[in-house]
C-alpha positions in Angstrom: 32.5 -30.6 -22.2 28.8 -30.3 -23.0 29.1 -33.2 -25.5 30.6 -35.5 -22.8 28.0 -34.6 -20.2 25.1 -35.0 -22.6 26.4 -38.3 -24.0 27.0 -39.7 -20.5 23.6 -38.8 -19.2 22.0 -40.2 -22.4 23.9 -43.5 -21.8 22.6 -43.7 -18.2 19.1 -43.2 -19.5 19.6 -46.0 -22.0 20.9 -48.3 -19.3 17.8 -47.9 -17.2 15.5 -48.1 -20.2 17.1 -51.4 -21.1 16.7 -52.6 -17.5 13.0 -51.7 -17.7 12.5 -53.4 -21.0 14.4 -56.6 -20.0 12.5 -56.7 -16.7 9.2 -56.4 -18.6 10.2 -59.3 -20.8 11.4 -61.3 -17.8 8.1 -60.7 -16.0 6.0 -61.9 -18.9 8.2 -64.8 -20.1 7.1 -68.3 -19.3 9.3 -71.2 -20.0 7.8 -74.7 -19.8 5.0 -73.7 -17.6 4.4 -77.0 -15.8 5.7 -79.9 -17.8 8.4 -79.4 -20.5 7.0 -82.3 -22.5 3.3 -81.3 -22.7 3.5 -77.6 -22.2 3.8 -74.9 -24.8 7.5 -74.4 -24.2 7.8 -70.6 -24.6 5.2 -68.0 -24.0 5.8 -64.3 -24.1 3.1 -61.6 -23.8 4.1 -58.0 -23.8 1.8 -55.0 -23.5 2.6 -52.8 -26.5 1.8 -49.6 -24.5 4.5 -50.4 -22.0 7.2 -51.4 -24.5 6.5 -48.9 -27.4 7.4 -45.7 -25.4 10.6 -47.3 -24.2 11.6 -48.2 -27.7 10.7 -44.8 -29.1 12.7 -43.1 -26.3 15.7 -45.4 -26.9 15.6 -44.6 -30.6 15.4 -40.9 -30.0 18.3 -41.0 -27.5 20.4 -43.1 -30.0 19.7 -40.5 -32.8 20.7 -37.6 -30.5 23.9 -39.6 -29.5 24.7 -40.1 -33.2 24.5 -36.4 -34.0 26.6 -35.4 -30.9 29.6 -37.4 -32.3 32.3 -35.4 -34.0 33.5 -38.2 -36.3 30.5 -39.9 -37.8 32.6 -42.1 -40.1 33.5 -44.5 -37.2 30.5 -46.7 -36.6 30.6 -47.1 -32.8 32.8 -44.2 -31.7 31.2 -42.4 -28.8 31.3 -38.7 -27.9 32.7 -39.4 -24.5 36.0 -40.8 -25.7 37.1 -37.7 -27.3 40.8 -37.5 -28.3 41.0 -34.9 -30.9 44.2 -33.5 -29.4 46.9 -34.5 -26.9 45.2 -32.8 -23.9 41.8 -34.4 -24.5 43.6 -37.8 -24.9 45.2 -37.3 -21.5 41.9 -36.2 -19.9 40.1 -39.2 -21.4 42.8 -41.5 -20.0 42.4 -40.1 -16.5 38.6 -40.2 -16.6 38.7 -43.8 -17.9 41.0 -44.7 -15.0 38.6 -43.1 -12.5 35.6 -45.0 -14.1 37.6 -48.3 -13.8 38.2 -47.7 -10.1 34.5 -46.9 -9.6 33.7 -50.3 -11.3 36.1 -52.1 -9.1 34.5 -50.6 -6.0 30.8 -50.9 -7.1 31.0 -54.5 -8.4 32.0 -56.1 -5.0 29.2 -54.0 -3.3 26.8 -55.5 -5.9 28.1 -59.0 -5.2 27.4 -58.4 -1.5 23.9 -57.3 -2.4 23.4 -60.5 -4.3 24.0 -62.4 -1.1 20.5 -61.3 -0.2 19.1 -62.0 -3.6 16.1 -64.1 -2.6 14.6 -61.6 -0.2 15.3 -58.8 -2.7 13.8 -60.8 -5.5 10.6 -61.3 -3.5 10.3 -57.6 -2.9 11.7 -56.4 -6.2 11.6 -59.1 -9.0 13.6 -56.8 -11.4 16.4 -56.2 -8.9 19.2 -57.8 -10.9 18.5 -55.8 -14.1 18.4 -52.5 -12.2 21.4 -53.4 -10.2 23.5 -53.9 -13.4 22.1 -50.7 -14.8 23.1 -48.9 -11.6 26.7 -50.2 -11.8 27.0 -49.2 -15.4 25.6 -45.7 -14.5 28.1 -45.4 -11.6 31.0 -46.0 -14.0 29.6 -43.6 -16.6 28.8 -40.8 -14.1 32.3 -41.2 -12.6 33.8 -40.9 -16.0 31.8 -37.8 -16.7 32.6 -36.2 -13.3 36.4 -37.0 -13.7 36.3 -35.6 -17.2 34.8 -32.3 -16.0 37.2 -32.0 -13.1 40.3 -32.6 -15.4 39.0 -30.2 -18.1 38.6 -27.4 -15.6 42.1 -27.7 -14.3 
């Protein structure tokens, strides 16, 4: 259980770190500033001190995630989807179903929030990136919670 909780929380951290990094790139990216013919075309300026800690944390979290896996021979196998025995496979199936339902509920809510995209973008320019990270985190945390509930039964 500790493995699934740790992996799920690390994944949520990675979602928000990716949202931060992509929003930093988005804030500093300039495409065809005024005129696409005479302008520079693409300009990207990133502050190394804001990007470097995010990349270091993401690398550290990925290394921790790798060492949490039981079967390191599979390249992209995650620790959450543990199915070493029949009981774990059943628990994983139930938790996956719960995460799917959470996605089906949170995505329409996000679509409703995007109806108000222009005012939200004026207040929070990185809103779409964090909204997607939030939906991914809701699914991941639902999976983790359902996994814990079914293991304790």
